[in-house]
N, C-alpha and C positions, 0 to 999 in steps of 0.2 A: 504493500500500500504506500509506504513512504517513497519507494522508488517511482511509483506511478505519479505521486504528487509532484516529485521533483521533475519528472519528465514533462508533466503538464505545464509546470511553471516555465520550463525551458522553451516551450513552443509558443509562448506568448509573443505576438508581434507588437512590440511597444510602439513602434513608429506608426503602424496602421491604427492602433487604438488611440494614440494621441491625435492623429489627424481626424478620426471620427468624433472624438470628444470636442475638439475645436469647432468642427462643423456643426455639432449639436448646440454648442454655445452660441455660435453665430445665428443659428435658426431661432434660438430662444430669445436672443437680443431683438431680432427682427419682429418676432411675434409680440414682444412686449413694447414695441415702438421705441426701442433704444438704439443708440448709434452703434455701428460696428466697432468692435474693439473696446466697448465700454466696460466689459467684464474681464478681469484678470484671472487666468487659470493658474492656480497654485498646485503643482503636481506633487503629491504626497508620497515620499519615498520610504515611509515607515516600514521597517522589517522587510525591506526589499534589497536584493543584492546589488552591489555596485554596478554590475554589468547591465542590469535593467535601467538603473538611473542614468548611466552613461548613454544608453540607447536613446533616451529622451533628450539628452543633451545634444547628441549628434543630430537629432531631428530638429533642433533649434529651440527647444524649451529652455528657458533661463530662470524661471521662478519656481522654487521648490519649497515644500514644507516638511518638517521633521517633528516628531513628537517628543523625542528624548534627547537631551543634551549629549549624554555619553555616547549614544549610537551615532549621532551626527559627528561627534569628534573623531570617530573611527572611520568615517566615510568622506567627509566634505573638505578637510584642509587640502588634500591632494587634488580633489576635483576642482576646487576653487582656484588652485594654482594654475590649472590647465584651462579653466573656463572662468576668467576673472570677472566677467560681466554677470555672473550668477547672483541672484538675490535670494537669500535663504530666510524663510519664516519659521519661527518656533510656534507650533500650533498645539503643543501638549502642555500639561501642567508643569509649572516651574517651581522648584524648591529654592528657597533663598540661598542655600549654600552652593547652588549651581549658577547663581546670577552672574558672577564674574565670567565664568566660562561661556555662558550664553551670550553675553554682550560682546565678548571677543570674537565669537564665531558667526552669530546670526546678524541679520540686517533689520529684521522686523520681529517684534515680540507681540504675538496675538493673544496672550493669555494672562494679562494683568488682571488680577481678581481679588486682591486683598491689600489692606493698608501697609502691612509689613513689607510685602513684596514691592509695592510702589516705592517705599522709602529706600529699600536696598537697591533697586534698579536705578533710581535717581542718583544715589551716591556713587554707584559703580560706574555709571555713564560719565559722570563728572571726572572720576578718577582716571578712566581710560580715554577721556577726550572724544567720546563717541556719542552722537545723539541719534538714537534709533526711533523709528516710527513705532508707536504702541497702539494696540487695540485693547479695549477693556472687554473681558469675557463676561457675558451675562448668562446666568443659569436660568434660562427662560422657563424651564419646566420645574424649577425648584426641587431638583432631585438631590437627595442626601449624598449620594455617592459621586456626584459630578461637581467638578470645579466651576467657579464662576460666581460673581456677585449676584445676589438676589435682585429681581426686578425692582422691588420696593426700596432697595438701598442703592440702586444704580446711579440715580441723579447726584446724590451727595458724594458718592465715590468718584464719579467722573470729574466733578468739580475739584475734589481734593487732589486727584492725580494731576490736574492742570495747575491749579492755583497754589497748592501747598508744596507739591513735589516738583513741579516744573516739567513733567513728562510731556513728550510730544504725542499726545493722544489724537490719533487721526480717524479712529473708527471703533466699531463694536464687532464682537464675534459671538456666535452661539452654536451649540450643538443640540438640536431638539431631541426630546425623548424618542427612543426607537419606535414606540408604538403609537405616538401621537401624530395628528395631522400637522406636518411641518409648516404649512402656510400660516397657522395661528402664531407660531413662534417667530417666523420671519416678519410678520406684520408687527408684532410686539417690539422686536429689535429695531425695526425701522422707525417706529414711533418714538422710542427712547432716543435714537440718534438724531431725529429731527429736532427734538427739544434742545439739543446741545450744538446744533449746527455741524454735526459730524457727517462727512460725506461718504465715508468708506464703511461697507458692511461685508464682513467675511461670514458668509452663511451658505450652506448647500454643500453636499458631498456627492459621492458617486450615485446614490439612489434618488437624490432630490434636487440636484443643482439647477435643473430647468425651472422648477417651481420657485427656487430662491431667486433666480434671475427675474422672474415675473414680479417678485416683491422687492426688487431693488438691489440685489446683491451686486457688489462691485468686485468681490473676490470669491471664487468657488474653490473648494479644497477637494481635489479628485485624486484618489489613489488606485483602487482596485479596477476601475474602468479603464485605466491606462496600463497598469503593471500586472494585472491579474490578481488572483487571491494571494493574500499573504500566507506564506508557509510557516506554520507554527513549529517550533523546535520540539523534538520528541521529549517525552518525560512528563 
């Protein structure tokens, strides 16, 4: 079975998948009355081998997302040296003890979700002389197991990130509950963003990015539709 999974993963045509996803994004933009190129594709390389990620790079993709700092450290320094125009987004939960490493490697932090993290990020950016774009992650489904500021706390937190910590907050991010209608969550995120004049919305993944575009997504995070299923390690 493991051999079959490996063989299935090896036969994924990343280039063809990437072109298909981009075509679907363009169609969704048109259907929503939005301008071509209005939506940025963030290709998610989480738990994907370097060979698949590089296949997307060869195809011309330059914006990628990773969930874990440690995994990205093992993959991206060499790739960034060869593809210096890459923009790397951190799209997974960030522990404060990994903030320095994250700021050194990533270009965008999409998961700012609590005051302590905001403080540490601000201090570390100043120390490193880097100003990264930040998204505030909102837990629109109020799920206990999921990261993100609660919707009722989002307004105050966004203001604190900007005014108290001086973070360059450019937008909001969410991950709707798996069993919910995603449109409700996308609409809520858009409403919060409008209140704060935030133009960027990172919402929508492989299964729902076309709906997200209808509701104003500027960034969609797509992994399996490009790279195929993530192969879990044995054990």
